MISE-225949 format. One record per residue: residue number from 1; residue in three letters; x, y, z of N, C-alpha, C in turn. Coordinates in pm, whole numbers, plus 50000, padded with zeros to 5 digits. Example, Ala and Ser with C-alpha at 12.3 -4.5 7.8 and 13.67 -1.06 7.14 Angstrom:
% MISE-225949
PT,1,ALA,51319,49431,50780,51230,49550,50780,51320,49670,50780
PT,2,SER,51285,49775,50708,51367,49894,50714,51290,50003,50787
END
This chain:
% MISE-225949
PT,1,MET,58626,37065,92927,58600,36928,92880,58454,36914,92840
PT,2,SER,58427,36856,92726,58291,36838,92680,58219,36734,92763
PT,3,GLN,58097,36767,92811,58022,36678,92897,57903,36620,92823
PT,4,GLN,57881,36489,92833,57762,36427,92782,57654,36434,92889
PT,5,PRO,57528,36444,92850,57422,36448,92951,57414,36318,93027
PT,6,PHE,57385,36327,93154,57369,36207,93237,57239,36139,93198
PT,7,SER,57243,36007,93175,57130,35936,93116,57021,35903,93217
PT,8,ARG,57052,35905,93345,56953,35864,93444,56872,35984,93491
PT,9,PRO,56744,35963,93525,56667,36072,93584,56722,36109,93721
PT,10,GLY,56714,36238,93754,56759,36280,93886,56908,36270,93902
PT,11,ALA,56985,36319,93805,57131,36311,93812,57181,36374,93940
PT,12,VAL,57285,36317,93995,57338,36363,94122,57398,36501,94106
PT,13,ASP,57359,36595,94190,57408,36732,94184,57505,36757,94298
PT,14,LEU,57633,36755,94266,57736,36782,94366,57812,36909,94332
PT,15,SER,57746,36999,94258,57815,37118,94209,57863,37207,94324
PT,16,GLY,57787,37213,94433,57828,37296,94545,57960,37250,94604
PT,17,LEU,57972,37121,94622,58097,37066,94675,58209,37086,94575
PT,18,ALA,58178,37075,94445,58280,37098,94343,58332,37241,94350
PT,19,ARG,58241,37338,94371,58284,37478,94377,58373,37502,94498
PT,20,SER,58338,37440,94611,58421,37460,94731,58560,37402,94711
PT,21,ALA,58569,37292,94635,58700,37232,94611,58782,37319,94517
PT,22,SER,58716,37377,94413,58792,37452,94313,58848,37582,94370
PT,23,SER,58793,37632,94482,58841,37757,94540,58963,37737,94628
PT,24,ARG,59005,37614,94646,59115,37585,94737,59226,37516,94661
PT,25,PRO,59352,37561,94672,59462,37495,94602,59488,37358,94660
PT,26,PRO,59550,37267,94582,59580,37134,94634,59667,37140,94758
PT,27,ALA,59636,37054,94854,59716,37050,94977,59849,36981,94950
PT,28,PRO,59959,37035,94999,60088,36970,94976,60100,36843,95057
PT,29,ALA,60180,36749,95007,60202,36625,95080,60286,36654,95205
PT,30,ALA,60268,36571,95306,60346,36588,95428,60494,36573,95395
PT,31,GLY,60573,36667,95443,60717,36659,95421,60760,36705,95284
PT,32,ALA,60671,36772,95210,60707,36817,95075,60816,36922,95085
PT,33,ALA,60907,36916,94988,61016,37012,94987,61069,37024,94846
PT,34,GLY,61113,37146,94810,61176,37165,94681,61085,37134,94565
PT,35,GLY,60952,37147,94581,60861,37125,94470,60818,36982,94456
PT,36,HIS,60872,36891,94536,60834,36751,94530,60823,36698,94672
PT,37,GLY,60760,36580,94687,60752,36517,94818,60890,36476,94865
PT,38,ALA,60898,36433,94989,61027,36398,95046,61095,36287,94971
PT,39,ALA,61017,36200,94906,61076,36089,94832,61126,36131,94696
PT,40,GLY,61104,36258,94657,61148,36305,94528,61042,36284,94423
PT,41,PRO,61064,36336,94300,60964,36328,94196,60943,36186,94149
PT,42,VAL,60822,36159,94099,60793,36028,94042,60841,36028,93899
PT,43,ALA,60923,35934,93862,60974,35928,93727,60865,35888,93631
PT,44,PRO,60869,35938,93505,60769,35897,93408,60765,35746,93395
PT,45,GLY,60641,35693,93397,60624,35549,93387,60619,35479,93521
PT,46,ALA,60646,35552,93630,60644,35490,93762,60523,35539,93838
PT,47,ALA,60463,35450,93917,60350,35488,94001,60402,35530,94136
PT,48,PRO,60335,35626,94203,60383,35670,94334,60369,35561,94437
PT,49,GLY,60471,35544,94518,60463,35444,94625,60491,35306,94572
PT,50,ALA,60513,35213,94662,60549,35078,94624,60437,35008,94550
PT,51,GLY,60311,35034,94587,60200,34964,94524,60114,35055,94440
PT,52,GLY,60165,35174,94399,60083,35267,94326,59987,35338,94420
PT,53,ALA,59915,35437,94367,59825,35515,94451,59713,35430,94509
PT,54,ALA,59675,35323,94438,59567,35237,94486,59605,35167,94616
PT,55,GLY,59735,35146,94637,59781,35084,94761,59712,34952,94787
PT,56,ALA,59666,34934,94912,59604,34808,94952,59452,34816,94948
PT,57,SER,59396,34924,94893,59251,34936,94887,59192,34828,94798
PT,58,SER,59086,34764,94845,59021,34660,94766,58932,34718,94658
PT,59,TYR,58906,34849,94665,58815,34911,94570,58883,35031,94503
PT,60,ALA,59008,35010,94463,59082,35110,94389,59173,35040,94290
PT,61,VAL,59199,35106,94178,59283,35046,94076,59367,35157,94012
PT,62,ASP,59495,35130,93991,59581,35220,93916,59552,35202,93768
PT,63,VAL,59528,35312,93699,59483,35307,93560,59596,35347,93467
PT,64,ASP,59611,35270,93359,59703,35307,93252,59631,35285,93120
PT,65,GLN,59704,35301,93010,59640,35291,92879,59585,35151,92854
PT,66,ALA,59649,35051,92913,59609,34912,92886,59473,34878,92948
PT,67,ASN,59444,34934,93065,59320,34894,93133,59215,35005,93140
PT,68,PHE,59242,35119,93076,59153,35234,93089,59011,35204,93039
PT,69,GLN,59000,35145,92920,58867,35117,92866,58791,35018,92953
PT,70,GLN,58859,34918,93005,58793,34820,93091,58742,34885,93220
PT,71,VAL,58820,34976,93274,58776,35046,93396,58651,35127,93367
PT,72,LEU,58648,35196,93253,58528,35272,93218,58408,35180,93201
PT,73,GLN,58429,35062,93145,58318,34968,93127,58264,34919,93262
PT,74,GLU,58350,34921,93364,58303,34878,93495,58205,34978,93556
PT,75,SER,58196,35097,93498,58096,35192,93546,57956,35150,93507
PT,76,MET,57941,35044,93426,57810,34988,93397,57754,34918,93520
PT,77,THR,57840,34876,93611,57798,34806,93733,57771,34902,93847
PT,78,ALA,57862,34995,93871,57853,35091,93981,57947,35207,93947
PT,79,PRO,57935,35319,94019,58015,35437,93984,58165,35411,93987
PT,80,VAL,58234,35476,93896,58380,35479,93894,58423,35624,93916
PT,81,VAL,58509,35646,94015,58560,35779,94044,58698,35791,93981
PT,82,LEU,58707,35869,93873,58835,35890,93806,58909,36004,93876
PT,83,VAL,59034,35978,93912,59117,36079,93977,59245,36095,93895
PT,84,PHE,59271,36217,93851,59392,36248,93774,59488,36323,93866
PT,85,PHE,59613,36275,93876,59710,36336,93965,59847,36334,93901
PT,86,SER,59938,36414,93955,60073,36423,93900,60168,36472,94007
PT,87,ALA,60269,36394,94037,60370,36436,94133,60454,36550,94076
PT,88,GLN,60469,36554,93943,60553,36656,93881,60479,36788,93863
PT,89,GLN,60353,36781,93818,60278,36903,93790,60209,36960,93914
PT,90,ALA,60170,36873,94006,60098,36916,94127,60148,36838,94246
PT,91,PRO,60262,36879,94304,60315,36806,94420,60210,36794,94529
PT,92,GLY,60195,36675,94582,60094,36649,94683,59967,36589,94629
PT,93,SER,59948,36595,94497,59823,36542,94441,59819,36390,94449
PT,94,GLU,59936,36325,94454,59934,36180,94468,59879,36138,94605
PT,95,GLN,59896,36224,94706,59837,36196,94837,59685,36205,94830
PT,96,PHE,59635,36299,94750,59490,36310,94730,59437,36182,94666
PT,97,ALA,59508,36129,94565,59466,36004,94503,59462,35891,94604
PT,98,THR,59564,35886,94691,59567,35783,94795,59450,35799,94892
PT,99,ASP,59415,35925,94924,59302,35950,95013,59171,35904,94949
PT,100,VAL,59155,35929,94819,59034,35884,94749,59023,35732,94756
PT,101,ALA,59136,35663,94736,59135,35517,94744,59095,35471,94883
PT,102,ALA,59145,35538,94987,59114,35498,95123,58967,35520,95157
PT,103,VAL,58910,35633,95114,58770,35662,95143,58680,35571,95059
PT,104,ALA,58722,35540,94937,58645,35447,94854,58635,35311,94922
PT,105,GLN,58741,35271,94991,58740,35143,95063,58625,35137,95163
PT,106,GLU,58593,35251,95225,58487,35256,95326,58349,35234,95266
PT,107,GLN,58335,35254,95135,58206,35238,95068,58175,35093,95031
PT,108,GLU,58271,35003,95051,58252,34858,95033,58192,34822,94899
PT,109,GLY,58250,34879,94792,58209,34839,94658,58105,34927,94593
PT,110,ARG,58052,35027,94665,57953,35115,94603,58017,35201,94494
PT,111,LEU,58149,35217,94499,58220,35287,94393,58361,35232,94383
PT,112,LEU,58424,35255,94270,58561,35212,94244,58645,35336,94217
PT,113,ALA,58755,35353,94291,58847,35463,94267,58944,35422,94156
PT,114,ALA,58944,35496,94048,59031,35469,93933,59132,35582,93923
PT,115,LEU,59258,35553,93952,59360,35655,93975,59455,35663,93855
PT,116,VAL,59461,35781,93793,59539,35801,93672,59657,35892,93703
PT,117,ASP,59777,35837,93698,59900,35916,93713,59932,35974,93575
PT,118,VAL,59910,36104,93558,59928,36163,93425,60075,36172,93386
PT,119,ASP,60167,36160,93483,60309,36153,93448,60338,36020,93377
PT,120,ALA,60277,35913,93424,60301,35781,93367,60212,35756,93245
PT,121,SER,60093,35817,93241,59998,35793,93131,59945,35926,93078
PT,122,PRO,60032,36006,93018,59987,36139,92969,59884,36128,92858
PT,123,GLU,59884,36015,92784,59789,36002,92673,59645,35997,92721
PT,124,ILE,59622,35945,92843,59485,35942,92896,59438,36083,92927
PT,125,ALA,59523,36162,92993,59487,36300,93024,59463,36380,92897
PT,126,GLN,59544,36355,92794,59527,36426,92667,59395,36387,92601
PT,127,ALA,59365,36258,92601,59241,36211,92538,59119,36265,92610
PT,128,MET,59127,36277,92743,59015,36326,92823,59014,36478,92834
PT,129,GLN,59116,36544,92776,59127,36690,92779,59122,36744,92922
PT,130,ILE,59203,36686,93007,59208,36726,93147,59282,36860,93158
PT,131,PRO,59215,36964,93209,59278,37097,93210,59377,37118,93322
PT,132,GLN,59366,37041,93432,59455,37060,93545,59450,36936,93633
PT,133,VAL,59548,36926,93722,59550,36820,93822,59576,36883,93958
PT,134,PRO,59525,36825,94066,59438,36707,94064,59299,36741,94014
PT,135,LEU,59231,36641,93961,59095,36657,93913,59023,36524,93928
PT,136,MET,58896,36531,93967,58819,36410,93992,58685,36421,93919
PT,137,MET,58637,36308,93865,58504,36304,93807,58442,36168,93835
PT,138,VAL,58311,36164,93845,58237,36042,93874,58169,35995,93746
PT,139,ILE,58191,35868,93710,58138,35810,93587,58041,35698,93624
PT,140,LEU,57926,35694,93557,57830,35586,93573,57767,35559,93438
PT,141,ASP,57755,35431,93403,57702,35393,93271,57784,35456,93159
PT,142,GLY,57914,35476,93184,58001,35530,93081,57992,35680,93063
PT,143,ARG,57915,35750,93149,57897,35894,93133,57923,35966,93266
PT,144,PRO,57964,36094,93258,57988,36169,93382,57858,36192,93458
PT,145,VAL,57864,36177,93589,57753,36210,93677,57762,36357,93718
PT,146,THR,57883,36407,93733,57905,36545,93777,57999,36614,93679
PT,147,GLN,58005,36745,93690,58111,36819,93625,58244,36779,93689
PT,148,PRO,58355,36790,93617,58485,36761,93679,58506,36846,93804
PT,149,ILE,58561,36786,93908,58582,36853,94036,58732,36879,94051
PT,150,PRO,58777,37004,94034,58921,37033,94044,58963,37052,94189
PT,151,GLY,59091,37032,94214,59145,37055,94346,59137,36933,94434
PT,152,ALA,59213,36936,94543,59219,36824,94636,59119,36845,94749
PT,153,LEU,59028,36750,94766,58933,36753,94877,58993,36683,94998
PT,154,SER,58948,36722,95115,58990,36653,95236,58918,36519,95245
PT,155,ALA,58964,36434,95335,58899,36304,95353,58754,36320,95397
PT,156,ASP,58728,36418,95484,58590,36440,95529,58502,36486,95414
PT,157,GLU,58554,36573,95328,58477,36618,95212,58449,36502,95117
PT,158,LEU,58548,36414,95101,58528,36297,95017,58419,36207,95074
PT,159,ARG,58420,36189,95205,58316,36106,95268,58178,36166,95246
PT,160,THR,58169,36299,95255,58041,36366,95232,57996,36347,95088
PT,161,LEU,58088,36369,94995,58055,36355,94854,58012,36213,94820
PT,162,PHE,58091,36115,94863,58060,35976,94831,57933,35930,94901
PT,163,GLY,57910,35982,95022,57787,35948,95093,57665,36002,95022
PT,164,GLN,57673,36127,94972,57562,36185,94897,57537,36105,94770
PT,165,LEU,57644,36067,94704,57631,35989,94581,57562,35856,94609
PT,166,ALA,57606,35786,94713,57547,35656,94745,57400,35669,94780
PT,167,GLN,57364,35773,94856,57225,35793,94894,57136,35818,94772
PT,168,GLN,57181,35903,94681,57099,35935,94566,57089,35817,94470
PT,169,LEU,57195,35741,94456,57188,35623,94371,57091,35521,94429
PT,170,THR,57097,35500,94561,57005,35406,94625,56861,35452,94607
PT,171,ALA,56837,35583,94619,56702,35636,94602,56650,35611,94461
PT,172,GLN,56742,35603,94364,56704,35577,94225,56700,35427,94194
PT,173,GLY,56723,35344,94295,56720,35200,94274,56846,35144,94211
PT,174,ILE,56956,35219,94216,57083,35177,94158,57167,35119,94271
PT,175,THR,57178,34988,94277,57239,34922,94393,57359,34835,94356
PT,176,GLY,57411,34847,94235,57524,34764,94194,57648,34789,94278
PT,177,ARG,57733,34689,94287,57857,34699,94364,57972,34641,94283
PT,178,HIS,58090,34699,94304,58212,34644,94245,58263,34529,94331
PT,179,GLN,58331,34435,94267,58395,34328,94342,58530,34376,94394
PT,180,PRO,58571,34328,94512,58701,34370,94566,58815,34326,94475
PT,181,ARG,58920,34407,94474,59034,34383,94386,59137,34289,94448
PT,182,HIS,59140,34279,94579,59246,34202,94645,59185,34086,94721
PT,183,GLY,59258,33976,94726,59215,33860,94804,59328,33760,94809
PT,184,ALA,59337,33687,94915,59445,33589,94929,59414,33468,94842
PT,185,PRO,59505,33431,94749,59479,33315,94664,59488,33185,94743
PT,186,ALA,59405,33090,94704,59410,32959,94768,59535,32886,94724
PT,187,GLU,59587,32796,94809,59705,32718,94772,59673,32632,94650
PT,188,GLU,59772,32619,94563,59753,32543,94440,59715,32399,94471
PT,189,GLY,59612,32352,94401,59570,32214,94416,59477,32189,94531
PT,190,THR,59435,32296,94601,59343,32278,94715,59214,32353,94689
PT,191,GLU,59106,32299,94740,58976,32364,94731,58958,32452,94852
PT,192,PRO,58923,32581,94832,58898,32664,94949,58780,32611,95027
PT,193,PRO,58785,32616,95160,58673,32564,95240,58548,32646,95218
PT,194,LEU,58432,32582,95225,58305,32651,95210,58283,32743,95328
PT,195,ASP,58255,32869,95299,58221,32963,95404,58092,32915,95470
PT,196,PRO,58090,32901,95602,57970,32849,95669,57847,32936,95647
PT,197,ARG,57866,33062,95611,57749,33147,95584,57668,33095,95465
PT,198,TYR,57737,33030,95370,57669,32983,95249,57613,32842,95264
PT,199,ALA,57642,32776,95377,57602,32636,95394,57451,32615,95381
PT,200,PRO,57365,32698,95444,57221,32675,95430,57173,32685,95286
PT,201,ALA,57225,32780,95211,57185,32794,95071,57233,32674,94990
PT,202,GLN,57357,32631,95014,57410,32515,94941,57330,32390,94975
PT,203,ALA,57295,32374,95101,57217,32257,95141,57080,32257,95074
PT,204,ALA,57020,32376,95062,56890,32386,94996,56901,32349,94849
PT,205,LEU,57008,32394,94784,57027,32360,94643,57045,32209,94626
PT,206,GLU,57125,32150,94713,57148,32005,94704,57020,31926,94728
PT,207,ALA,56930,31982,94808,56802,31916,94834,56697,31945,94727
PT,208,GLY,56734,32031,94632,56640,32065,94525,56536,32168,94566
PT,209,ASP,56555,32233,94679,56461,32335,94726,56512,32472,94681
PT,210,ILE,56478,32508,94557,56531,32630,94497,56478,32754,94570
PT,211,ASP,56351,32752,94606,56294,32868,94676,56368,32896,94806
PT,212,ALA,56401,32790,94879,56474,32808,95005,56614,32861,94979
PT,213,ALA,56677,32814,94871,56811,32863,94837,56808,33012,94805
PT,214,VAL,56706,33053,94728,56691,33196,94697,56674,33275,94825
PT,215,ALA,56592,33227,94915,56568,33297,95040,56695,33309,95124
PT,216,GLU,56774,33201,95129,56897,33204,95208,57000,33301,95149
PT,217,TYR,57015,33295,95016,57109,33389,94954,57061,33533,94970
PT,218,GLN,56929,33554,94964,56877,33689,94979,56908,33744,95117
PT,219,LYS,56902,33660,95219,56937,33703,95355,57082,33753,95359
PT,220,LEU,57170,33679,95293,57312,33717,95294,57333,33849,95222
PT,221,VAL,57266,33866,95108,57281,33990,95031,57222,34108,95107
PT,222,ASP,57108,34086,95174,57048,34194,95253,57140,34235,95367
PT,223,ALA,57208,34138,95426,57298,34167,95538,57425,34236,95492
PT,224,ASN,57472,34203,95371,57596,34262,95319,57587,34270,95167
PT,225,PRO,57534,34381,95113,57520,34394,94968,57651,34387,94892
PT,226,ALA,57764,34406,94961,57895,34400,94895,57948,34258,94882
PT,227,ASP,57876,34159,94935,57920,34020,94930,57899,33967,94789
PT,228,ALA,58005,33970,94708,57993,33931,94568,57958,33783,94553
PT,229,GLU,58009,33698,94643,57978,33556,94636,57830,33531,94659
PT,230,ALA,57774,33598,94759,57632,33582,94786,57548,33636,94672
PT,231,ALA,57589,33751,94617,57514,33810,94506,57515,33718,94385
PT,232,GLY,57631,33657,94357,57638,33564,94246,57555,33440,94270
PT,233,GLY,57559,33388,94394,57476,33272,94427,57328,33303,94416
PT,234,LEU,57289,33423,94460,57148,33462,94450,57106,33473,94304
PT,235,ALA,57192,33531,94221,57158,33547,94079,57139,33410,94012
PT,236,MET,57229,33315,94042,57216,33182,93981,57095,33108,94036
PT,237,ALA,57069,33122,94165,56952,33057,94224,56824,33111,94161
PT,238,LYS,56822,33238,94130,56703,33296,94066,56687,33244,93923
PT,239,VAL,56799,33221,93854,56791,33160,93721,56726,33022,93731
PT,240,LEU,56772,32944,93829,56714,32811,93850,56565,32822,93885
PT,241,GLN,56531,32920,93966,56392,32938,94007,56303,32975,93887
PT,242,ARG,56352,33063,93801,56272,33108,93687,56253,32998,93583
PT,243,THR,56347,32905,93575,56340,32802,93471,56285,32668,93521
PT,244,LEU,56250,32661,93647,56203,32535,93704,56075,32490,93633
PT,245,GLY,56079,32371,93574,55962,32314,93507,55930,32372,93371
PT,246,VAL,56016,32457,93317,55990,32520,93187,56021,32422,93075
PT,247,ASP,55934,32418,92974,55955,32336,92855,56046,32414,92760
PT,248,LEU,56166,32360,92734,56264,32430,92653,56213,32458,92512
PT,249,ASN,56155,32357,92448,56109,32375,92310,55997,32479,92301
PT,250,ALA,55906,32474,92397,55796,32571,92398,55850,32712,92421
PT,251,ALA,55949,32725,92508,56007,32856,92536,56077,32912,92412
PT,252,ARG,56150,32826,92342,56219,32873,92221,56119,32912,92113
PT,253,ALA,56011,32837,92099,55910,32869,91999,55845,33004,92032
PT,254,ALA,55817,33027,92160,55756,33154,92200,55849,33271,92173
PT,255,ALA,55978,33252,92197,56075,33358,92172,56090,33386,92023
PT,256,ALA,56084,33280,91942,56093,33299,91796,55972,33375,91743
PT,257,ASP,55855,33349,91802,55733,33416,91757,55725,33561,91805
PT,258,ALA,55795,33594,91912,55787,33730,91970,55928,33780,92000
PT,259,PRO,56003,33819,91897,56144,33855,91917,56165,33977,92005
PT,260,ASP,56063,34061,92025,56079,34180,92107,56009,34168,92242
PT,261,ASP,55960,34047,92275,55895,34025,92403,56003,33997,92509
PT,262,VAL,56014,34087,92606,56122,34076,92705,56111,33948,92785
PT,263,ASP,55990,33911,92827,55974,33790,92908,56015,33666,92830
PT,264,ALA,55975,33659,92704,56009,33542,92622,56159,33533,92598
PT,265,GLN,56222,33646,92569,56365,33645,92538,56451,33620,92662
PT,266,THR,56413,33679,92776,56492,33656,92896,56481,33512,92945
PT,267,LEU,56365,33450,92924,56349,33311,92966,56443,33220,92885
PT,268,VAL,56449,33242,92755,56539,33160,92672,56685,33189,92709
PT,269,ALA,56716,33314,92740,56852,33346,92784,56886,33269,92912
PT,270,ASP,56793,33263,93004,56815,33183,93126,56842,33037,93092
PT,271,LEU,56763,32982,93002,56778,32841,92964,56912,32818,92894
PT,272,ASP,56951,32912,92808,57082,32901,92742,57194,32902,92844
PT,273,LEU,57183,32989,92943,57287,32998,93046,57300,32865,93119
PT,274,LEU,57187,32807,93159,57191,32680,93231,57244,32568,93143
PT,275,GLY,57219,32579,93013,57267,32477,92920,57412,32493,92880
PT,276,GLY,57479,32594,92937,57620,32616,92905,57645,32705,92786
PT,277,HIS,57539,32758,92725,57554,32845,92609,57555,32990,92657
PT,278,VAL,57661,33024,92731,57667,33152,92799,57671,33268,92699
PT,279,GLU,57755,33257,92597,57764,33365,92499,57631,33385,92427
PT,280,ASP,57561,33275,92396,57432,33287,92329,57333,33363,92417
PT,281,ALA,57335,33333,92546,57245,33403,92639,57275,33552,92641
PT,282,PHE,57403,33586,92653,57442,33727,92657,57407,33797,92525
PT,283,ASN,57442,33733,92414,57419,33797,92284,57272,33820,92257
PT,284,ARG,57188,33727,92299,57043,33743,92280,56994,33871,92348
PT,285,LEU,57038,33892,92473,56989,34007,92547,57057,34137,92503
PT,286,VAL,57183,34130,92462,57248,34250,92408,57173,34297,92283
PT,287,ALA,57136,34202,92196,57061,34238,92076,56925,34297,92112
PT,288,LEU,56861,34242,92215,56732,34293,92258,56747,34435,92312
PT,289,VAL,56850,34461,92389,56875,34595,92440,56895,34693,92324
PT,290,ALA,56971,34651,92223,57004,34739,92111,56881,34782,92033
PT,291,ARG,56781,34695,92022,56665,34728,91938,56543,34771,92019
PT,292,SER,56556,34780,92152,56443,34814,92237,56452,34959,92283
PT,293,SER,56343,35008,92337,56338,35138,92402,56278,35119,92540
PT,294,ASP,56301,35216,92627,56249,35204,92764,56098,35196,92764
PT,295,PRO,56038,35120,92859,56101,35052,92974,56155,34913,92942
PT,296,GLU,56122,34859,92823,56167,34724,92789,56320,34716,92785
PT,297,ARG,56382,34821,92738,56529,34822,92730,56591,34808,92869
PT,298,THR,56537,34882,92964,56589,34875,93100,56568,34736,93159
PT,299,ARG,56452,34675,93135,56426,34540,93187,56526,34440,93129
PT,300,ALA,56550,34449,92998,56644,34356,92935,56785,34378,92987
PT,301,ARG,56824,34505,93003,56958,34536,93054,56975,34482,93196
PT,302,ASP,56876,34508,93282,56887,34462,93421,56892,34310,93429
PT,303,HIS,56816,34243,93344,56820,34096,93344,56959,34048,93302
PT,304,LEU,57016,34113,93202,57150,34075,93157,57253,34097,93267
PT,305,LEU,57242,34206,93340,57335,34230,93450,57324,34120,93555
PT,306,GLY,57201,34070,93575,57184,33958,93668,57253,33833,93618
PT,307,LEU,57249,33809,93488,57318,33693,93433,57470,33710,93443
PT,308,PHE,57518,33832,93425,57661,33857,93447,57700,33818,93589
PT,309,ALA,57619,33857,93687,57649,33825,93826,57647,33674,93849
PT,310,ALA,57554,33605,93783,57543,33461,93800,57668,33390,93749
PT,311,VAL,57723,33439,93639,57842,33376,93580,57968,33418,93656
PT,312,GLY,57973,33544,93698,58090,33595,93771,58157,33706,93693
PT,313,ASN,58176,33820,93758,58223,33939,93688,58365,33927,93635
PT,314,ASP,58443,33829,93684,58579,33812,93635,58587,33717,93516
PT,315,ASP,58476,33652,93480,58476,33559,93369,58497,33635,93238
PT,316,PRO,58587,33589,93150,58612,33662,93025,58487,33676,92938
PT,317,ARG,58394,33582,92948,58270,33595,92870,58185,33710,92923
PT,318,VAL,58193,33734,93053,58121,33847,93111,58187,33978,93069
PT,319,LEU,58320,33981,93069,58391,34102,93027,58356,34136,92883
PT,320,ALA,58351,34034,92796,58312,34058,92657,58166,34102,92649
PT,321,GLY,58081,34040,92731,57940,34078,92733,57921,34222,92776
PT,322,ARG,57999,34268,92872,57989,34406,92917,58032,34502,92806
PT,323,ARG,58136,34467,92733,58177,34552,92621,58066,34561,92517
PT,324,ASN,58004,34447,92487,57896,34446,92388,57775,34526,92438
PT,325,LEU,57746,34514,92567,57634,34589,92623,57660,34739,92616
PT,326,ALA,57783,34779,92647,57818,34921,92639,57798,34973,92497
PT,327,SER,57838,34893,92398,57820,34935,92258,57672,34945,92223
PT,328,ALA,57591,34853,92273,57448,34855,92245,57380,34976,92308
PT,329,LEU,57427,35016,92424,57366,35129,92495,57410,35263,92439
PT,330,PHE,57536,35271,92393,57589,35400,92353,57640,35401,92210
END
């Protein structure tokens, strides 16, 4: 498979672990017999198990042709671990996919397990030129972090690999997290109760004390970086903090006079966001990313990711913004 160079300095080197995995054949599923697991072969178009390989993991998703591109775009936020498996071609490999989903759950959003059943979605394996299954690769910013890792790793090996990945990403200042995939929906027509953890920040916002709100949200994020609600609240509180007392007309004039000035452009993007012009805010920074070079490009990109968090990663405008950002970067 053709590999693109990893764009970040200090790319994660997990080649040793990859070699140890490739020297060992895939482990058979418990109770396997006659070339298939005890439950029999998975029919084309069907996912293994009642809920697919992702099961109940909050940080795993079953991938098909419909959602494949969106899953890859989510690697702009945090690593995506692509796992290719097949009950027909490699009996037992679906258990490996399930194990990856379970170990990914332990990382609390530091990575997303994206599980591709090549029996159900052979076009994805063909497009990616997957030579064998099971096979795993780590994607970040739309590009591979490692060479493809063939063979089924044990749960302990997966924990080692994912732990090394998390440590090296943190050392590089890459701290993004995926939002959990599962959650109990609130009853129709009812407002979910406010989590008491957010009460101090909400009270500060209601009192107009933006600095205190930022501080309270920061405490929550420091205590649990995977708390998407706290991260979103912190991002919006910071937008309010940056725009407090700013003259809108003066800010727009400054941005018009300096179209490549990151500070001027990000300030107007903040103001647009607060004014409800969300797409305008995103488009302004996507355009700035497209025409800039590092370090200004990185600053504009990181600011835009903060605005995505402020709006909410499930918002369709954010999903469109992420697609546009991916196009601008690559």
